[in-house]
C-alpha positions as CSV (number, residue, x, y, z in Angstrom):
1,M,-0.2,25.5,-6.8
2,G,-2.2,22.7,-6.0
3,L,-2.8,19.6,-8.0
4,H,-6.3,18.7,-9.1
5,V,-6.6,14.8,-8.9
6,P,-9.9,13.3,-10.4
7,L,-11.6,10.6,-8.6
8,R,-14.0,8.4,-10.5
9,G,-17.4,9.5,-9.5
10,K,-16.2,12.5,-7.5
11,A,-15.4,16.2,-8.1
12,L,-11.8,17.3,-8.6
13,K,-10.1,17.7,-5.5
14,P,-6.9,20.3,-5.1
15,V,-4.0,18.7,-3.4
16,A,-1.0,20.7,-2.3
17,P,2.1,18.8,-3.7
18,P,4.7,18.7,-1.0
19,F,6.5,15.6,-3.1
20,A,8.7,15.9,-6.2
21,P,8.5,19.6,-6.8
22,A,10.9,19.1,-9.5
23,L,8.1,17.5,-11.6
24,D,5.4,18.9,-13.8
25,P,2.5,18.7,-11.6
26,A,0.3,17.8,-14.6
27,R,2.3,14.8,-15.3
28,V,2.6,13.9,-11.9
29,V,-1.3,13.6,-11.9
30,L,-1.3,11.5,-15.4
31,G,1.3,9.2,-13.7
32,D,3.5,9.5,-16.8
33,W,5.7,12.1,-15.5
34,W,8.5,9.4,-16.0
35,K,8.4,9.5,-19.9
36,D,9.8,13.1,-19.5
37,E,13.0,12.1,-17.6
38,D,16.3,10.5,-18.4
39,L,16.2,7.0,-17.5
40,P,16.9,5.6,-15.0
41,V,15.2,8.2,-13.1
42,A,17.7,10.4,-11.2
43,W,15.9,9.9,-7.6
44,D,18.0,11.8,-5.6
45,R,17.0,15.0,-7.5
46,I,13.0,14.3,-7.7
47,L,12.7,12.5,-4.3
48,P,15.8,13.1,-2.0
49,G,16.1,11.2,1.2
50,G,17.2,8.0,2.8
51,P,16.8,4.3,1.3
52,L,14.4,3.7,-1.8
53,H,11.7,1.2,-1.5
54,L,9.5,0.2,-4.6
55,E,6.1,-1.4,-4.1
56,V,4.7,-2.9,-7.4
57,G,1.0,-3.0,-7.8
58,F,0.0,-1.0,-4.7
59,G,-3.8,-1.0,-5.3
60,G,-5.2,1.9,-3.3
61,G,-1.8,2.7,-1.6
62,E,-2.8,1.9,2.0
63,F,0.1,-0.1,2.6
64,L,2.8,2.1,0.9
65,L,1.2,5.1,2.8
66,R,1.6,3.2,5.9
67,R,5.0,2.5,5.2
68,A,6.2,6.0,4.3
69,L,4.3,7.5,7.4
70,A,6.1,5.3,9.5
71,D,9.6,6.0,7.9
72,P,9.7,9.6,6.9
73,G,13.5,9.3,6.3
74,G,12.7,6.5,3.8
75,R,11.4,7.1,0.1
76,Y,8.6,5.0,-1.2
77,V,7.9,4.7,-4.7
78,G,4.9,2.9,-6.2
79,V,4.2,1.3,-9.8
80,D,1.0,0.5,-10.8
81,H,-0.5,-0.3,-14.2
82,F,-4.1,1.4,-13.2
83,A,-4.4,5.2,-13.1
84,E,-7.1,5.2,-10.5
85,G,-5.1,3.7,-7.6
86,H,-2.5,6.0,-8.3
87,R,-4.9,8.9,-8.4
88,R,-6.0,7.8,-5.1
89,L,-2.5,7.7,-3.5
90,L,-1.5,11.1,-4.6
91,Q,-4.7,12.3,-2.9
92,A,-4.0,10.7,0.2
93,A,-0.2,11.7,0.2
94,G,-1.3,15.2,-0.3
95,E,-4.0,15.3,2.5
96,R,-1.2,14.1,4.8
97,G,1.6,16.4,3.7
98,L,3.9,13.4,2.6
99,S,7.3,14.5,1.0
100,N,8.5,10.8,0.9
101,V,6.2,9.0,-1.6
102,L,5.7,9.4,-5.3
103,S,4.1,7.0,-7.8
104,A,4.1,6.1,-11.4
105,V,1.7,4.6,-13.9
106,G,3.2,1.8,-16.0
107,D,3.8,-1.7,-17.0
108,A,5.5,-3.4,-14.1
109,F,8.0,-5.0,-16.3
110,V,8.8,-2.2,-18.3
111,A,8.8,0.7,-15.3
112,V,10.8,-1.1,-13.0
113,N,13.1,-2.0,-15.5
114,L,13.7,1.7,-16.5
115,L,12.9,3.8,-13.7
116,F,15.5,2.3,-11.2
117,A,19.3,1.8,-11.7
118,D,20.8,-1.5,-10.8
119,G,21.5,-1.8,-7.3
120,S,19.4,1.3,-6.1
121,L,16.6,-0.3,-4.3
122,E,16.8,-1.2,-0.5
123,S,13.5,-3.2,-0.8
124,C,10.9,-4.2,-3.6
125,T,7.4,-5.3,-2.5
126,V,4.8,-7.1,-4.4
127,N,1.6,-7.8,-2.3
128,F,-1.1,-10.1,-3.6
129,P,-1.0,-9.4,-7.5
130,D,-3.4,-11.2,-9.5
131,P,-2.6,-14.7,-10.2
132,W,-4.1,-14.5,-13.6
133,P,-5.0,-18.4,-13.4
134,K,-6.0,-18.7,-17.1
135,A,-3.4,-20.2,-19.4
136,R,-3.8,-17.6,-21.9
137,H,-2.9,-15.1,-19.4
138,A,0.3,-16.5,-18.1
139,R,2.4,-13.8,-19.4
140,R,0.7,-11.4,-17.4
141,R,1.9,-13.1,-14.0
142,L,4.7,-11.2,-12.4
143,F,5.9,-14.1,-10.3
144,Q,7.8,-15.5,-13.0
145,E,11.9,-15.5,-14.0
146,E,11.5,-12.6,-16.1
147,F,10.4,-10.3,-13.2
148,F,12.7,-11.8,-10.6
149,R,15.7,-11.1,-12.6
150,I,14.7,-7.5,-13.1
151,A,13.9,-7.0,-9.3
152,A,17.1,-8.8,-8.5
153,R,19.3,-6.5,-10.4
154,K,17.4,-3.4,-9.1
155,L,18.3,-4.4,-5.4
156,R,21.2,-3.4,-3.4
157,P,23.3,-6.5,-2.3
158,G,21.4,-7.6,0.7
159,G,18.1,-5.8,-0.4
160,R,14.9,-7.3,0.1
161,L,12.5,-8.5,-2.6
162,Y,8.9,-9.1,-0.8
163,L,6.4,-11.2,-2.3
164,A,2.7,-12.0,-0.7
165,T,-0.1,-14.2,-2.4
166,D,-3.2,-15.7,-1.4
167,D,-3.4,-18.4,-4.4
168,R,-1.4,-21.5,-3.3
169,P,-0.7,-22.6,-7.3
170,Y,0.6,-18.7,-7.7
171,A,2.9,-19.6,-4.6
172,L,4.1,-22.9,-5.9
173,Q,4.8,-21.0,-9.2
174,A,6.9,-18.5,-7.2
175,A,8.7,-21.1,-5.3
176,E,9.6,-22.7,-8.7
177,E,10.6,-19.6,-10.4
178,W,12.6,-17.3,-8.4
179,P,15.6,-20.0,-7.6
180,K,16.2,-19.6,-11.5
181,V,17.8,-16.2,-10.7
182,P,21.7,-16.7,-9.2
183,L,21.1,-13.1,-7.6
184,L,18.6,-14.3,-5.3
185,E,18.6,-16.3,-2.0
186,S,15.7,-17.1,0.4
187,T,15.8,-15.8,4.0
188,H,14.1,-18.8,5.1
189,P,15.7,-21.7,3.2
190,E,14.0,-24.3,5.6
191,V,10.4,-23.7,4.5
192,P,9.2,-22.4,0.9
193,W,7.3,-19.6,2.2
194,L,6.4,-18.1,5.4
195,E,2.9,-18.3,6.9
196,A,2.8,-14.9,8.8
197,S,3.8,-11.5,7.1
198,P,7.0,-10.0,7.9
199,H,5.5,-6.7,7.7
200,P,3.9,-4.8,10.7
201,F,1.2,-3.4,8.2
202,T,-1.3,-5.2,6.1
203,T,-3.6,-4.5,3.3
204,R,-7.1,-4.4,3.0
205,Y,-7.6,-7.7,1.1
206,E,-4.7,-9.1,3.6
207,E,-7.1,-8.2,6.7
208,R,-10.3,-9.5,5.0
209,W,-8.6,-12.8,4.1
210,R,-7.2,-13.5,7.6
211,T,-10.7,-12.8,8.8
212,Q,-11.9,-15.6,6.6
213,G,-9.1,-17.8,7.6
214,R,-7.7,-18.0,4.1
215,P,-4.1,-19.3,3.9
216,L,-1.6,-16.8,2.9
217,H,1.8,-17.4,1.6
218,Y,4.9,-14.8,2.1
219,F,8.1,-14.8,0.4
220,V,11.4,-12.8,1.7
221,L,14.0,-12.9,-0.8
222,A,17.2,-11.2,-0.9
223,R,19.9,-10.2,-3.1
224,R,23.0,-12.3,-2.5
225,R,26.0,-10.3,-1.5
226,D,28.3,-12.8,-3.2
227,A,26.8,-13.5,-6.5
228,P,28.3,-12.2,-9.7
229,R,26.7,-9.4,-11.5
230,E,24.2,-10.4,-14.1
231,V,23.8,-8.9,-17.4
């Protein structure tokens, strides 16, 4: 049976779900399927395959889909607070017949902490999150010690945490916050961030900003292999 994925302003479209056959299709569409699961999620059961990769705040899902298409042996999971992007990702994945991608709707701090076992992720990517520049919104920022601690625990030893932002103050905050986490180390210690993307794929915003000549900031952090386990 097909999934009927509602897109804003458009009629319902049927999508053949090649992904996650163990899940209730209706809950997959809503994005809250994980609330019916024992946590952390048994990813080998619902999305079997190779290394597990996570993107937090995937927007329209273009970057996540490109990675999944280029690496059919890997597993690509997205977490986003907004249901619209989740539905668009499902639509695109279904149209391409992808069986190695799945997304969930939820708060990043909560979902990343609950859905993934410690040491289970090959990589975690956060591309150009909202910098929330106003002081009263500071708690919403992802690039802070609390999120870095959660992400570091979920990575396997040697796993990568990829960060990108076009906002220099936000880059400076990231450079100040991540070293507070003993599990993390930079793969480019000679510079606080990179000016070129470590990925062969871009997001639509990234392409626009590069055309405009806007400076971009990239971090590639790794979970230390020799660090003691955090609690």
